[in-house]
C-alpha positions in Angstrom: 9.0 -32.3 -37.9 8.4 -31.5 -34.2 10.6 -28.4 -34.5 8.7 -27.2 -37.5 5.3 -27.8 -35.8 6.5 -25.8 -32.8 7.4 -22.9 -35.0 4.1 -23.0 -36.8 2.3 -23.1 -33.4 4.1 -20.0 -32.3 3.6 -18.3 -35.6 -0.2 -18.8 -35.6 -0.4 -17.6 -31.9 1.1 -14.3 -32.9 -0.1 -14.1 -36.4 -0.8 -10.4 -37.3 -4.0 -9.3 -39.0 -4.2 -9.7 -42.7 -4.0 -5.9 -43.2 -0.8 -5.0 -41.3 -1.6 -1.3 -41.5 -4.6 -1.9 -39.2 -2.5 -3.8 -36.6 -1.9 -0.6 -34.5 -5.6 -0.3 -34.0 -5.8 -3.5 -32.0 -4.4 -4.4 -28.6 -1.9 -7.3 -28.5 -4.2 -9.5 -26.4 -7.0 -9.1 -29.0 -4.5 -9.7 -31.8 -3.9 -13.1 -30.3 -7.6 -13.7 -29.8 -8.4 -12.9 -33.4 -5.5 -14.9 -34.7 -6.5 -17.9 -32.5 -10.1 -17.6 -33.6 -9.0 -17.7 -37.3 -6.7 -20.7 -36.8 -9.4 -22.6 -35.0 -12.0 -21.7 -37.6 -10.3 -24.1 -40.1 -10.9 -27.0 -37.6 -14.5 -26.1 -36.6 -17.8 -26.9 -38.2 -19.1 -24.0 -40.2 -22.3 -23.8 -38.1 -20.6 -23.6 -34.7 -21.6 -20.5 -32.8 -19.0 -17.6 -32.9 -17.6 -16.5 -29.5 -18.4 -13.1 -28.2 -15.9 -10.8 -26.4 -16.2 -7.5 -24.5 -14.0 -4.7 -25.7 -13.3 -1.0 -25.6 -13.8 0.8 -29.0 -12.7 4.4 -29.8 -14.3 6.0 -32.8 -14.1 9.4 -34.6 -17.9 9.5 -35.0 -20.5 8.6 -32.4 -21.0 4.9 -32.3 -24.6 3.6 -32.2 -26.2 0.2 -32.0 -27.5 0.7 -35.5 -24.0 1.0 -36.8 -23.0 -2.2 -35.0 -25.8 -4.3 -36.4 -23.8 -5.6 -39.3 -21.1 -6.7 -36.8 -23.6 -8.3 -34.4 -22.3 -5.9 -31.7 -24.1 -4.3 -28.7 -23.1 -1.1 -26.8 -23.2 -1.3 -23.0 -21.4 1.9 -22.0 -20.2 5.1 -23.6 -18.0 7.9 -22.3 -17.3 10.4 -25.1 -15.6 8.6 -28.0 -14.9 5.4 -26.0 -17.6 2.7 -25.9 -17.7 -0.7 -24.3 -19.3 -3.3 -26.6 -19.8 -7.0 -27.0 -18.9 -8.3 -30.5 -18.1 -11.7 -32.0 -14.3 -12.2 -32.2 -14.6 -13.1 -35.9 -16.1 -9.6 -36.6 -13.2 -7.6 -35.0 -11.0 -7.8 -38.1 -13.8 -6.3 -40.2 -14.6 -3.7 -37.5 -11.1 -2.2 -37.4 -11.2 -1.7 -41.2 -13.8 1.0 -40.7 -12.2 4.4 -41.1 -14.1 5.8 -38.1 -12.7 3.1 -35.8 -9.5 4.4 -34.2 -8.7 1.5 -31.7 -10.2 -1.7 -30.3 -8.8 -3.0 -27.1 -9.3 -5.5 -24.3 -7.0 -7.4 -21.9 -7.2 -10.6 -19.9 -9.2 -11.3 -16.7 -7.7 -10.0 -13.5 -6.9 -12.2 -10.5 -7.0 -11.5 -6.8 -3.9 -9.9 -5.3 -3.2 -12.1 -2.3 0.2 -12.9 -1.0 -0.5 -16.6 -1.4 2.7 -17.8 0.1 2.1 -16.3 3.5 -1.6 -15.4 3.4 -2.2 -17.1 6.7 0.7 -16.0 8.8 1.6 -13.4 11.3 -1.6 -11.6 12.4 -2.7 -9.7 15.4 -6.0 -7.8 15.3 -5.4 -4.7 13.3 -8.9 -3.3 13.4 -10.0 -3.2 17.0 -13.5 -1.9 17.8 -13.0 1.6 19.1 -15.2 4.7 19.5 -12.6 6.9 17.9 -13.4 8.4 14.6 -17.0 8.5 15.7 -17.3 11.8 13.9 -16.6 10.1 10.6 -17.9 6.6 10.0 -18.6 6.6 6.3 -22.3 7.6 6.7 -23.7 9.1 3.5 -20.9 7.5 1.4 -21.1 4.4 -0.9 -18.3 2.0 -0.7 -18.2 0.0 -3.9 -16.3 -3.3 -3.9 -15.6 -5.3 -7.1 -14.3 -8.8 -6.1 -15.1 -12.5 -5.9 -16.4 -14.8 -3.2 -19.0 -12.6 -1.4 -21.0 -14.0 1.5 -24.0 -11.7 1.3 -25.4 -12.9 4.6 -22.4 -12.1 6.8 -23.5 -10.1 9.8 -20.6 -7.6 9.3 -22.7 -6.2 6.4 -25.4 -5.0 8.7 -25.3 -1.9 10.8 -24.6 -3.4 14.2 -25.2 -6.3 16.5 -28.9 -5.8 16.4 -28.8 -6.1 12.6 -31.6 -3.6 12.3 -30.4 -2.4 8.9 -28.8 -4.3 6.0 -26.1 -2.2 4.2 -25.6 -4.0 0.8 -27.9 -2.0 -1.4 -27.2 -3.4 -4.9 -25.3 -6.4 -6.2 -24.3 -7.3 -9.8 -23.1 -10.9 -10.0 -21.4 -11.3 -13.4 -21.6 -15.0 -13.2 -25.3 -15.2 -12.3 -28.0 -16.7 -14.5 -29.4 -14.1 -17.0 -32.9 -13.0 -17.7 -34.5 -10.9 -20.4 -34.0 -7.6 -18.4 -30.3 -8.3 -17.6 -29.6 -9.1 -21.3 -30.7 -5.7 -22.3 -28.7 -3.9 -19.5 -25.7 -6.0 -18.8 -23.3 -8.0 -21.1 -23.0 -10.8 -18.5 -24.7 -11.9 -15.3 -27.6 -10.4 -13.4 -28.2 -7.7 -10.8 -30.2 -7.8 -7.6 -31.5 -4.6 -6.1 -33.6 -5.5 -3.0 -32.6 -6.8 0.4 -34.8 -9.8 0.0 -33.4 -10.7 -3.4 -29.8 -10.2 -2.3 -30.1 -12.2 0.9 -32.0 -15.0 -0.9 -28.9 -15.6 -3.0 -26.9 -16.3 0.2 -23.6 -15.9 -1.7 -22.2 -15.1 -5.1 -22.1 -17.8 -7.7 -18.4 -18.5 -6.8 -19.1 -18.1 -3.1 -18.5 -21.7 -2.2 -15.0 -21.7 -3.8 -13.9 -18.2 -3.0 -13.9 -15.9 0.1 -11.8 -13.0 -1.0 -14.5 -10.4 -1.5 -16.1 -11.0 2.0 -12.7 -10.3 3.5 -11.9 -7.1 1.5 -15.4 -5.7 1.9 -15.2 -6.4 5.6 -11.9 -4.5 5.9 -13.3 -1.5 4.0 -16.7 -1.3 5.6 -17.7 -4.2 7.9 -19.4 -3.3 11.1 -17.5 -6.1 12.9 -20.7 -7.4 14.4 -19.9 -9.0 17.8 -16.1 -9.0 17.3 -13.2 -6.6 17.5 -12.6 -6.8 13.8 -14.6 -3.8 12.6 -13.8 -2.2 9.2 -13.1 1.4 8.6 -16.2 3.0 7.0 -18.6 0.9 9.1 -21.7 3.0 8.5 -21.3 3.4 4.7 -23.7 1.9 2.2 -22.3 -1.1 0.2 -22.6 -1.8 -3.5 -21.0 -4.9 -4.8 -19.9 -6.4 -8.1 -18.9 -10.0 -8.3 -16.7 -10.2 -11.3 -14.8 -13.2 -12.8 -11.2 -14.0 -12.2 -9.0 -16.7 -13.8 -10.0 -19.3 -11.1 -13.7 -18.8 -11.9 -13.6 -20.6 -15.2 -15.6 -23.5 -13.9 -18.6 -21.2 -13.6 -18.3 -19.9 -17.2 -19.6 -21.6 -20.3 -16.6 -22.1 -22.6 -18.5 -20.2 -25.3 -18.5 -17.1 -23.0 -14.9 -17.1 -21.7 -14.0 -14.0 -23.8 -16.9 -11.9 -22.5 -15.0 -11.5 -19.3 -12.2 -9.0 -20.0 -10.7 -5.8 -18.6 -13.6 -4.0 -20.4 -16.1 -6.1 -18.3 -14.2 -5.1 -15.1 -14.5 -1.4 -16.2 -18.2 -1.9 -16.7 -18.3 -3.1 -13.0 -16.6 0.1 -11.9 -19.2 2.2 -13.8 -22.0 0.2 -12.3 -20.8 1.0 -8.8 -20.3 4.7 -9.5 -23.7 4.9 -11.3 -25.5 3.4 -8.3 -23.9 6.0 -6.0 -24.8 8.8 -8.4 -28.5 7.6 -8.5 -28.5 7.9 -4.7 -26.9 11.3 -4.7 -23.9 10.1 -2.7 -20.1 10.1 -3.2 -18.4 6.8 -3.9 -15.1 5.1 -3.5 -14.5 1.8 -5.3 -12.1 -0.8 -4.0 -10.5 -3.3 -6.5 -8.2 -5.8 -5.0 -7.4 -7.6 -8.3 -4.9 -7.2 -11.1 -3.3 -8.7 -14.2 0.1 -8.5 -15.8 -0.4 -6.0 -18.6 1.1 -6.8 -21.9 2.6 -3.3 -21.5 1.2 -0.3 -19.7 0.9 1.1 -23.2 -1.5 -1.7 -24.3 -4.2 -0.3 -22.1 -4.8 3.1 -23.6 -8.6 2.9 -23.8 -8.9 1.2 -20.4 -6.9 4.0 -18.9 -8.8 6.8 -20.7 -12.2 5.2 -19.9 -11.2 5.1 -16.2 -10.0 8.7 -16.4 -13.5 9.7 -17.6 -15.2 7.6 -15.1 -13.6 9.2 -12.0 -14.3 12.7 -10.9 -15.5 14.7 -7.9 -16.8 12.2 -5.3 -15.9 9.3 -7.6 -12.6 7.7 -6.5 -11.1 4.4 -7.7 -8.6 2.5 -5.5 -6.6 -0.5 -6.9 -4.1 -2.8 -5.4 -0.5 -2.6 -6.7 0.0 -6.4 -6.8 2.3 -8.9 -5.0 4.9 -9.4 -7.7 8.1 -8.4 -5.8 8.9 -11.9 -4.6 10.7 -12.6 -7.9 13.0 -10.6 -10.2 11.2 -9.4 -13.3 13.2 -6.6 -14.8 16.5 -6.0 -16.7 17.7 -2.5 -17.3 20.4 -1.8 -19.9 21.2 1.9 -19.6 22.9 4.0 -22.3 26.6 3.4 -22.3 26.4 -0.2 -21.1 27.3 -2.7 -23.8 25.0 -5.6 -22.6 22.7 -6.6 -19.8 21.1 -9.9 -19.0 19.7 -12.4 -16.6 18.6 -16.0 -16.5 15.2 -17.3 -17.3 13.3 -18.4 -14.1 10.1 -20.1 -15.0 8.4 -23.5 -14.9 6.5 -22.6 -18.1 7.2 -24.2 -21.4 6.0 -21.1 -23.2 6.9 -17.9 -21.3 6.4 -14.5 -22.6 9.0 -11.6 -22.2 8.9 -8.1 -23.5 11.7 -5.9 -24.7 11.3 -2.1 -24.6 13.7 0.0 -26.6 14.1 3.0 -28.9 15.4 0.9 -31.8 15.9 -2.9 -32.4 18.4 -4.4 -30.0 20.9 -7.2 -30.2 19.3 -10.2 -28.6 21.2 -13.3 -27.4 20.2 -16.5 -25.7 23.0 -18.4 -23.9 22.6 -22.0 -22.6 25.0 -23.4 -20.0 25.0 -27.2 -20.0 27.3 -28.5 -17.3 29.5 -25.5 -17.7 30.1 -21.9 -16.5 30.6 -20.7 -20.0 27.9 -20.9 -22.8 27.7 -24.2 -24.6 24.9 -23.3 -26.9 23.8 -19.9 -28.1 21.5 -17.9 -30.4 22.3 -14.4 -31.6 19.9 -11.9 -33.4 21.7 -8.8 -34.5 20.2 -5.3 -34.0 20.3 -4.7 -37.7 18.6 -8.0 -38.6 15.8 -7.0 -41.0 13.5 -9.5 -39.3 12.9 -7.1 -36.4 10.5 -5.2 -38.8 8.1 -8.2 -38.9 7.1 -11.3 -37.0 9.9 -13.8 -37.1 10.9 -17.1 -35.5 14.2 -18.7 -34.6 15.4 -21.5 -32.4 18.1 -22.2 -29.8 19.2 -25.8 -30.0 20.6 -27.5 -26.8 21.6 -30.9 -28.0 18.2 -32.8 -28.1 16.3 -29.9 -26.5 14.9 -26.9 -28.3 13.8 -23.4 -27.3 11.9 -21.7 -30.2 11.2 -18.0 -30.1 8.7 -15.8 -32.0 9.3 -12.1 -31.9 6.9 -9.3 -33.0 7.7 -5.6 -32.7 5.3 -2.7 -32.7 5.4 1.0 -31.9 4.9 2.1 -28.3 1.5 3.7 -28.1 2.7 6.4 -25.7 6.1 7.1 -27.4 6.0 6.6 -31.1 9.8 6.9 -31.2 10.0 3.7 -29.1 9.2 0.1 -29.8 7.9 -2.9 -27.9 9.1 -6.4 -28.9 7.1 -9.4 -27.7 9.3 -12.5 -27.2 7.2 -15.6 -27.0 9.2 -18.8 -26.2 8.2 -22.4 -26.7 10.4 -25.2 -25.4 10.1 -28.9 -25.7 9.9 -29.1 -21.9 9.6 -26.7 -18.9 12.3 -24.0 -19.0 13.2 -25.0 -15.4 14.1 -28.5 -16.7 16.5 -27.1 -19.3 20.1 -26.1 -18.6 20.4 -22.5 -17.3 19.5 -20.0 -20.1 20.4 -16.3 -20.1 18.6 -13.7 -22.1 20.9 -10.8 -23.0 20.2 -7.5 -24.8 22.9 -5.3 -26.2 23.3 -1.8 -27.8 25.7 0.6 -26.1 24.0 3.8 -27.5 20.5 3.2 -26.3 18.5 2.4 -23.2 16.6 -0.8 -23.3 14.9 -3.2 -20.9 13.5 -6.7 -20.6 10.2 -7.1 -18.6 9.0 -10.4 -17.3 6.3 -11.3 -14.7 5.9 -13.3 -11.5 5.1 -16.4 -13.5 7.7 -15.6 -16.2 10.5 -14.3 -14.0 14.2 -13.8 -14.1 17.1 -14.8 -11.9 20.7 -13.8 -11.1 22.8 -17.0 -10.9 26.4 -17.9 -10.1 26.5 -19.8 -13.4 27.7 -16.6 -15.1 27.7 -13.5 -12.9 28.1 -11.2 -15.8 24.4 -11.8 -16.5 23.1 -10.8 -13.0 21.2 -7.6 -14.0 17.7 -8.7 -12.9 16.0 -6.6 -10.3 12.7 -6.0 -8.6 11.1 -3.2 -10.5 8.3 -2.2 -12.9 5.9 -4.8 -11.7 2.8 -2.9 -10.8 -0.3 -4.8 -12.1 -3.1 -3.4 -14.2 -5.2 -1.4 -13.6 -3.1 -0.1 -10.8 -0.4 0.9 -13.2 -2.8 3.3 -14.9 -3.2 7.0 -14.1 -6.8 7.0 -12.8 -6.6 4.7 -9.7 -5.1 5.5 -6.3 -2.7 2.6 -6.3 -1.9 0.9 -2.9 1.1 -1.1 -1.8 1.5 -3.0 1.5 3.3 -2.5 4.8 3.9 -5.0 7.5 2.9 -4.3 11.1 2.0 -7.6 12.7 4.3 -10.6 12.9 2.3 -13.2 14.8 -1.3 -14.3 15.6 -3.2 -16.7 17.8 -5.5 -19.0 15.8 -8.7 -20.6 17.1 -6.7 -23.4 18.7 -4.8 -20.9 20.8 -1.6 -21.5 18.9 0.7 -18.5 18.4 2.1 -18.5 14.9 5.2 -16.5 13.8 6.6 -16.8 10.3 8.1 -13.8 8.5 10.2 -13.2 5.4 13.9 -12.9 6.0 13.9 -9.3 4.9 10.7 -8.2 6.5 10.6 -5.6 9.2 7.6 -4.4 11.2 6.5 -0.9 10.1 8.1 -1.1 6.7 7.3 -2.2 3.1 6.1 -5.7 2.7 8.6 -7.7 0.6 5.9 -9.0 -1.7 4.3 -5.6 -2.5 4.7 -4.5 -6.2 6.9 -1.6 -7.0 7.2 1.0 -9.7 7.9 2.9 -11.8 5.4 2.1 -14.5 6.7 1.3 -17.9 6.2 4.9 -19.0 8.1 6.2 -16.0 5.5 7.3 -13.5 5.9 6.7 -9.7 3.7 4.0 -8.3 2.2 3.0 -5.9 0.6 6.2 -4.7 0.3 5.1 -1.0 0.8 2.2 1.3 -1.3 0.8 4.1 -1.2 -2.3 6.4 -1.7 -5.4 4.1 0.3 -8.0 6.0 -1.7 -10.3 8.3 -5.1 -8.7 8.4 -8.1 -10.1 10.2 -11.6 -9.5 8.8 -14.8 -11.2 7.9 -14.7 -14.3 5.7 -17.2 -16.4 3.7 -19.3 -18.9 5.7 -20.2 -20.8 2.5 -16.5 -21.3 1.8 -16.0 -22.5 5.3 -18.8 -25.1 4.8 -17.2 -26.5 1.7 -13.6 -26.3 3.1 -13.9 -27.0 6.8 -10.1 -27.4 7.1 -9.7 -23.7 6.4 -10.9 -23.1 9.9 -7.4 -23.6 11.1 -6.6 -20.2 9.7 -9.5 -18.5 11.4 -9.1 -16.5 14.6 -12.8 -16.5 15.6 -16.2 -17.8 14.7 -19.7 -16.4 15.5 -23.0 -18.3 15.3 -25.9 -16.3 13.8 -29.2 -17.9 12.8 -27.7 -21.4 12.7 -24.7 -20.4 10.5 -21.1 -20.2 11.5 -19.4 -17.0 10.3 -15.6 -16.9 10.3 -13.1 -14.1 11.0 -10.1 -15.0 8.9 -6.5 -13.9 8.2 -5.0 -12.9 4.9 -2.1 -10.9 3.5 -1.5 -9.0 0.3 -2.1 -5.7 -1.4 -5.6 -7.1 -1.6 -5.9 -6.2 2.0 -4.1 -2.8 2.0 -6.4 -1.6 -0.9 -9.6 -1.7 1.1 -7.8 -0.1 4.0 -7.2 3.0 1.8 -10.7 2.8 0.3 -12.2 2.8 3.7 -10.1 5.8 4.8 -11.1 7.7 1.6 -14.8 7.0 2.5 -14.2 8.8 5.8 -12.6 11.7 3.9 -15.5 11.8 1.4 -17.9 12.0 4.3 -16.0 15.1 5.4 -15.8 16.5 1.9 -18.0 14.7 -0.7 -16.6 16.4 -3.8 -13.0 15.3 -3.3 -11.2 14.4 -6.6 -8.3 12.1 -7.2 -6.0 15.1 -7.4 -7.4 16.4 -4.1 -6.7 13.0 -2.4 -3.1 12.9 -3.8 -2.6 16.3 -2.3 -3.9 15.1 1.1 -1.5 12.1 0.8 1.4 14.3 0.0 0.8 16.5 3.0 -0.2 14.0 5.6 1.3 10.5 4.9 3.7 9.0 7.4 7.1 8.3 6.1 8.1 4.8 7.3 11.7 5.0 6.2 13.9 8.1 6.9 16.6 9.2 4.6 14.7 8.5 1.3 12.7 10.8 -0.9 8.9 10.7 -1.1 7.1 9.9 -3.3 9.1 6.8 -4.3 8.4 3.5 -6.0 8.1 1.5 -2.8 5.9 3.7 -0.6 4.4 6.3 -2.9 3.8 9.3 -0.7 4.0 7.1 2.4 1.7 5.2 4.7 -1.9 6.6 4.9 -2.8 8.5 8.0 -6.6 8.7 8.3 -6.7 11.2 11.2 -4.1 13.6 9.8 -5.9 13.4 6.5 -9.2 14.4 8.1 -7.6 17.3 9.9 -6.1 18.5 6.6 -9.5 18.2 4.8 -11.3 20.0 7.6 -8.7 22.8 7.4 -7.8 22.6 11.1 -4.1 21.9 10.7 -3.4 25.6 11.3 -4.7 25.4 14.9 -1.4 25.4 16.8 -3.0 23.9 19.9 -4.2 20.8 18.1 -2.1 17.7 18.0 -1.8 16.0 14.6 -2.2 12.6 16.2 -4.8 10.8 18.2 -4.2 10.0 21.9 -2.3 6.7 22.3 -3.3 6.1 25.9 -6.9 7.2 26.0 -10.2 6.9 24.1 -12.6 9.8 23.6 -16.1 9.9 22.3 -19.3 11.9 22.5 -22.6 10.4 23.2 -26.0 11.7 24.4 -24.6 15.1 25.3 -21.7 13.7 27.3 -18.0 13.6 26.6 -16.5 10.2 27.6 -12.8 9.7 28.3 -11.2 6.4 29.2 -7.5 6.3 30.0 -5.5 3.2 29.4 -3.3 4.1 32.4 -4.5 6.1 35.4 -2.9 9.6 35.0 -0.8 10.7 37.9 -1.3 14.4 37.1 -4.3 16.5 36.1 -5.1 16.5 32.4 -6.4 19.5 30.5 -9.4 19.1 28.2 -10.1 21.6 25.5 -12.7 21.7 22.7 -12.2 23.7 19.5 -14.4 24.4 16.5 -12.9 23.5 13.1 -12.5 27.3 12.6 -10.0 27.4 15.5 -12.2 28.9 18.3 -11.8 27.3 21.7 -15.4 26.7 23.1 -14.6 24.7 26.2 -11.8 24.1 28.6 -11.6 22.1 31.9 -9.2 19.9 33.8 -9.6 16.2 34.7 -8.3 15.4 38.2 -5.4 12.9 38.6 -6.0 9.2 39.3 -9.3 8.9 37.4 -9.5 6.2 34.8 -13.0 6.8 33.5 -14.2 10.3 33.1 -17.6 11.6 31.9 -18.1 15.4 31.3 -21.2 17.3 30.2 -20.7 18.8 26.8 -21.2 22.5 26.6 -24.1 23.8 24.5 -22.8 23.5 21.0 -24.4 23.7 17.6 -24.4 20.6 15.5 -21.1 19.9 13.7 -17.6 18.6 14.1 -15.3 19.6 16.9 -11.8 18.8 18.0 -11.0 17.6 21.5 -7.5 18.2 22.7 -6.5 16.0 25.6 -3.5 17.6 27.3 -0.3 16.6 25.5 -1.6 13.2 24.7 -3.3 14.1 21.4 -6.5 15.2 19.8 -9.6 13.5 18.3 -12.7 14.5 16.4 -16.2 14.3 17.8 -19.6 15.1 16.2 -22.3 16.9 18.1 
């Protein structure tokens, strides 16, 4: 009886819609939601309120609120034929039967992309306060950050130590209490548009349990206040959206869980871009979150919506994820009879996906106290059940592993197919004997895709099934075409905490200056190279949430500094992950947008292609570890300003000197006293040299009067040491 109940549970979890012809209109995540709602409906009172969800809808005719009245739906955004609406889950089945409805889609909530295993290790200050880049500081640009755990009072979000100007200009907290105005404008939460209203909040609703957003926003745009940990675009305006992640469930009424989806995240991006457009300023949005997509192909409307959302001066940056610590991919190329690996998960009900051109042969092998299979289950490629949802079971003596499989056409490649393999065991998979999943079919390419929580392993139990690899694990929405997707590199391997302790703890395969071993890699499941770029993400110091520190005082052991302001203790904290590398790139792009406000995503990809540093020699770029390489803010600025053709200009900044312009004077401070005279030249961005002199030897600090120059950006070349940009 237990076995039959297990099968029924799986069957109802993946139950297709009543009208199978409509199934292709609905994303898999929503299929499960609709099926779950229907199975629950038989156990609920008839008068119980129906749950709402937020979804993308694509229609062949313009969708209006009037047309949605009969479905109790409300439109909150429209870009062409794609709308974002809220609708009762029970109404989705009726909605997709409309001939004008082409597709309805949503996916799960995202989560923060921290390297949680080593998020507190190996940091030296990465962002030291420096007068360099004073020509470009993010002024006139909006940096949008969608994240969780914002401390809205942190002094890093002001302009400087005097705190004479507050830089957070608008804030949508998707978990905040609603009012009549917000209900009409926003599907969840509330917005706050004045300095007084924002500061009165103190922190986001989840600000006492999260600190992530305070850190990422500080990396991208914090002024650093009275510390050496200044962000990149430190004079930009900030616009923030506090969204909901999986760990925020305590703040959400159970009835509202399904209002927080990938479509709600997309509305957050639109909110940030819309604010910047209202101000007449370019905008870069940083999103350090992600989710494991059911397949890249299951997010068609999300992808298309984001493609329509970005444009000149509207750039979206997303983290790649931290999924490379586990093996998650099996590739079976054409010509290879079989390929497989062992299940590596503590879940009782893991989900794996098979991508193939046609049905494949699928086998499960269990190894109980043996190096040869003792129990097995085979499903042939010509089994007619591949054409519909079916269930089967692997018996391992008194243990059972039931599987439910449903196949559907690939949305991007109608010749291909995706098979969802949902397993359900009587105990955690890790407590069962080793189990290998094997696919076969010599004449076709096929693959098995897992995730960090539903991973794979290569074991000595049976080496013939050691085909698992690190690949194809970019999270959504970073796996999509619209974002600039960011991976991580490692540069710092130790740090001194507040107690003066030096801490060093690195991965066995981690090298300074190279790819961080946790950083997700491509390609995407439709074959595109990702990430696009990498940046320092390992061991980054930036602002953190004082409200979190209050509630979790033991977290101070991972802080490197505290500052007291108006009776509050504000921390500077260490974290690692592509969550940290993402705002690095967003901050750099803000500098680039200041130089050229109408940059597009394609423009930025071109800059990356021409100017990124290549951390590893002997490999081709772009590639699925580094993208185009590690971002170089200065070379990118030179490229955008068009001064790379000036032969006399170095493509790097001085390593042993700092240069800045202030009050009509040019300041030069050498790290080491020069033993020989040093030439100083100033060029216009058009290549004309407008000033030349020589600094005598044995001078450490030099101040020179700037020549009479019109307002603008100039390049200072300091001997052979390098060049830097100044603004007159």
